[in-house]
N, C-alpha and C positions, 0 to 999 in steps of 0.2 A: 736429748734432754740434760744431760750433766753439762753440756755447754751453756745452756741457758740459767742452769740453776747456779753454775759458777758466776754467771753475770749478775744474778738478783744478789748472791752473796757480797759482790764488791761493790754494789750500790747500797747495800746495806750498811757496810762497813765505811762508806764514805757518809751516808746521813748519820752515823754515829760520830764521826767526828764532827760534822756541822751543827750537831747538838750541842756540842760545847765551846762553839764559837762565840765571842763576846758578842759580837756585830749581830748575830742573828738573834741572842737572847735579848737584845734591845728592840727588838720587832716581834710584840708577841703575836700578831697575825701570820707573820712569817712563820714564826717558831713552831705556832700549833699545825700549819700545814706540813712542812719538816717531819713533825713530832707522829703526824698521823700517818705519813709515808713509814715512816719508821716501823712504827706497831705494824702496820699490815704486812710488812716482809718478815716480821720477827719468827713467826710461827713458821714458816716454809723455810727459813735459814735454820732454825733450829732442827727441822728434820732431815734437811740436807747434811748438816755436821754429823747427827746420827748415823745417817746414810754412809758417809764417808768413814766415821769411826768401823761401822761392821765392816765397811769394805775392807779395809787394813786388818781388822782382827782374823779376817778370813784368809788373806793373802799368809800372814803369818801361821794360821793354823796349818793352813796346805804346804808350806814349807816346812814347819816341823815334821809333818807326815811324811813327807819326801825324803828327810835325814833319817829314814828308817830308824826309830827308837824301839824299845823293846814292845812285844806284844801287848803286855797290859796298857802301856802308855797309849800304843797306837788304838787301841779302843776308846780310851777317853777323847783322845785328839778327833776321832771320827766322829762321835756323839756331837761334840762342840760344832765341827764344820757342819752337821746337819742342821741345829740350832741356827748357827749364823746364816745358813742360807735360806733358812724359812725366813728369819728375820729381813734380810736383804731384798727378798722378794715381795715381803708385806710393806715395806718400806718403799721400794719402786713404785708398788700400785697406789701409796697415800700419797708421792710427790707427785705422780700423773695426775690424780684427781685435783691437787691443789694447783696444778697448772692450767687446769681447764680455764677457758674463758669465764669470767664471772658476770652475772647478772647484775648490771650496772643498779638496779632497784633494790637489791638483798638487802641493804641494810636499813630501808627507809620504813617509816611507819606506814600503816595501810590504812584504809577506808573498806570496810565490809557491807555489803549490802545483801541482805537477806530478804528474799519476797515469797510468801505461800504461792504456790502453783496449782497442779491440779488435786482437788481434792476440797474446796470450800474451807469450812470452820476447821477440819481435820489438817488441812494445808496449813493454816495458821497458826494451830498449835504446835505443828512440827518446826514451823519457823521459829516459834518461841523456845524449842528445846533446844535447836541449833545455837541460837544467840547465847544460851545459857551454857551450853557445850563450849563455845569459843570463849566466853567469859571466864568460865572455870580453868580452860589452858591459859589464857593470859595471866591470871593470876598466878599459877602454878610457874610461868616463865617470869615472873616480877614485871609484866608489862603493865600498863595503865589504860583502862578502857575509858571511851568520852562517848557519851549515847549524842548522835548529831542529829536524828530524826526517827519517828515512830508513828505507825497506824495500828493502833492496838484495836481488839476486838473485844466484844462484851464477856467473852469466856477466857479470856488471858492470851490469847494469841497475838501474832502479829500479820496484818497483810503485808507489811513492810517494816524492816527496821534497818537502820542505818548508822552505824558506829566507829570511831576511832579505835585504833590499837596503837599505843605508843611504845616503844623499846627496840632494842639494837635486834637485829637480824628479824624483825616481825615480818617481813614480805618472804624472808628467803624459808619460812616455816608455813607461812598461811597463804602462799600462792598457789598451792598444789589443791586448795579448797574451792577452789572456781568451778561451777558447773552444776547439773543437777544431782541433787540428793533425792532417793527415794525411801518412803518410810512404809512397811509392811506390818499391820497392828489392826487390833479391834478398836475402834474410836469409844471414847467414853459416850458419844451420842447415840451408839450403835444398841439397839435393845436385844438384836436376835444373835448376838456373838459372831458376826461375820466378820472376817478380816478385809479391809480394806487397802488400796494401794495409794498415797497421797505422794506429792513431790513438794519440794522447795527449791528456789533457784539462789546460788551463792555468788558473787562477783566480789574479787579480791583486788583491790585497785592500790598501786602503791600512792602515798601522797605525793603531790607535786608542789614544788617551791614556785614562788610568783615568776623567779628568773628562768623556769624552765617552760613556764606556759603563760605566755603574755595574752591578756585579754584586755582588748578596746571596751572601754566602758559605753561606747556607741552602739557598739553589739548586743547590748544587754537590754532585754525589757524586765523591770522589776516591778512585780505587783505586791501589795500588802494585804491582808486579811486575817480575821480573827481565827483562833486555833480551835480545833474540834477534836473531841475524843472518842470513845467506842460509840458506834451508832451515827456519828454526826453531828453530836449535840455541842454547843459551843461552850468551852471551858475558860475562854477569857473574853474580858470585856473591852479589850482594846485591839486593835490592829498590830498584833506583834507578830504574826506568823507572816512567813517573806515565801514568793516565789519569783525564782528568776529563771528568764528563756533566753537562749544563747542563741541569737537569731541566724548566726552562719549555718549551725549544725542541728538547730531545732533542739537541743538537748535543755530538759526542764529540770529544775532541781526546786523542791520544798522543804522550807525547816519551819517547825512548828513547835518545838517542846520547851525552847526558853521563853519565859516572860518579856524578854528584852526583843524589840525588833533589831537593834543592833547586833546581838548575839546571834539571832536566827540569820542575819544576812551574812555574817563573817563564816558560819557553818556552812550555809548555803554554798559559798564563794570557794571555800576548802573542797567540798563535795566536787562542784564544776569542774576545778582544775585537775581534779583528779580523773574525772569522767574524761576531761579533753585529753590529758597526758596518754589515759589509756587507749583513747581512739586514734590519735597520732602513732602510737607505738604499735598497735594493731594493722594500721596501714602499711607501715616501714614493713611488719613481717609478713604480709600478705606475697610480698616480694619473694619471700623465702619460704613459700608453703610447702614445698615439698620436705623441707627440713622440719617444718612445724608438724608435719603429719607421723614423723618419726618419732617424735619425742614422747615421753610421758605427758597425758593432759594436764595442762597449768592453766587452763583460761577458755576453754570453747564452752560457754554458756549452755549451747544446746545438747553437750556430751553428758550423758548420764553417768556419773563417777562412781556413785556408792549406794548400796541398799542396805538399809537397816531393819532386819527382819525380826521382829519381837516374840512371835510364838516359837522361834529356834535361838532366840537369845544371840544371834549372829550378827556382824556388819561385814559386810564384802566390798571390797575396793575392786572394781570392774577394770580398771587400767592395768592392775600388776597380779590382777586373779589372787588378791591375798584375802583369807576369811580368818575372821577372829571371832571366837565366841566369848566376847567382853560385853556386850550391847550396854550395860548399866555403867561399868566404869569407862566406858568411850564417852557416853551421852554426860558422864559427870566430868568432862574434860582431859580425860586421860587417852590423848591421842597421839602420844609421843611415837609408839609401835607404827603406827600409819604414816604419819609424816616421814620418820626416819626411812621405813622400806621406799616409800615413793623419792625420797633424795637419793639414797642407794641406786635406783631404778635408772632415774635421770643421769647419774654419773656413769652409770655403765654404758649407757646411750651413747652419752657424749664421748665416752673414751672410744666407743667403736666407730664414731661419726669422724671423729676428727684425728685420734690416733694421739702418739704422743708428738707428732712434731709441730701440732697445731697447739701451741700455748699460749698463755697471756704474755702480752707484753710490756713489760715494766719500765 
C-alpha cells in the first residue's frame, strides 16, 4: 500500500509542476484536464502525508521511551504513543478506503424514476412522498432538481415521476436508493383504520453523455401526441408530448411536462441515453454476478430495500439491518444517516473482497 501511495504522491508533484508550465497555461483544455487530475489526487496525498508524519512522530516517541527517561516522563510518552498508534490505525483504514476502485459514475448527475407499485392510489401517494423526500434531500445538498416527466393522479400522487438531479457526487449518494420501497400505514382513503402495505419502485440511473451512448437515428421511432393530466384529460391543445421507442431494445420513453415539443424530445432523449447506459452496464455486470451478490444492494429493482412503518415511526433498511425511529425527518429529506451507513457497509464489503492489494491504478 505504501508503495502505491508513494507513486501517487510522485504523480501529484509532477502534476503540480505541470500546472505552472507556460505551455500548458496556453492550452485551456489540457490545463483543465491536468487541473482535474491534480484535484482528484490532492485529498489522498494530504492524507498520506499526515500518515507519514504520524509514523515519524511514533518512531521518535518510541526512541525517547527506549532512552529510559525518568518515570514521570515515561508515563507521558506512553500516553502519546497510545494516541499516535490510534491515529496511525485510523489513517491506514481511511487510506485503504480511498485506494479502493472508484465507481466511474460516482460524480455524475442522475435521473431518478419513481413508480407506484402494489397498492393502487396509496402506492401513488407514497411515490409522491418519495419524490418530496429526494427533492428535500437535494435541496440540503445544494443540488438542482429538474422534472423530466410525470403522471399525476387526482389525489396528488404519481403513477410515475422522473426527474434529474444535478450536482457533484449525486450518483455516489443516491445510487443506494434503487429498489423496492415499502410503506405500512393507514391510507387517507381507509375509513376502517386498517394498516395497508403498499410499494413504490425507485431506479437511479447515471446521466449518460452522448459520447458514452451512440444512438443511431434510424433505430428510433418518434411519435407526438397531446399531453394529458390526472384522469387522462387533455391539458394541451397541441401535439407537444413526445414518445420515443428505441427499436433494437424496445425501450420506450415518453415526456409531456413541457409545452414545447422540442423540449420534451430533448428530455426524452436524455432519459433514453441513461436507460441504455444502465442496460449496457448491467449486462457487463452480469459477468461478475457473484461479486454483485456479495455487495450492498445498489441496483436490483426487484429487491425490497427499505420499509417505512408509520404506526411505529420507524424506517428500516433491510440490506444493512438498520432501523431509525425518525420517519418524519427522513421523509422530509434527512436521509444522510441512511446513506452514510450504506456507503460505510459497501466500503467494508469492498475491503473484505479486494484487500489492500487491489487498489486504484492512477
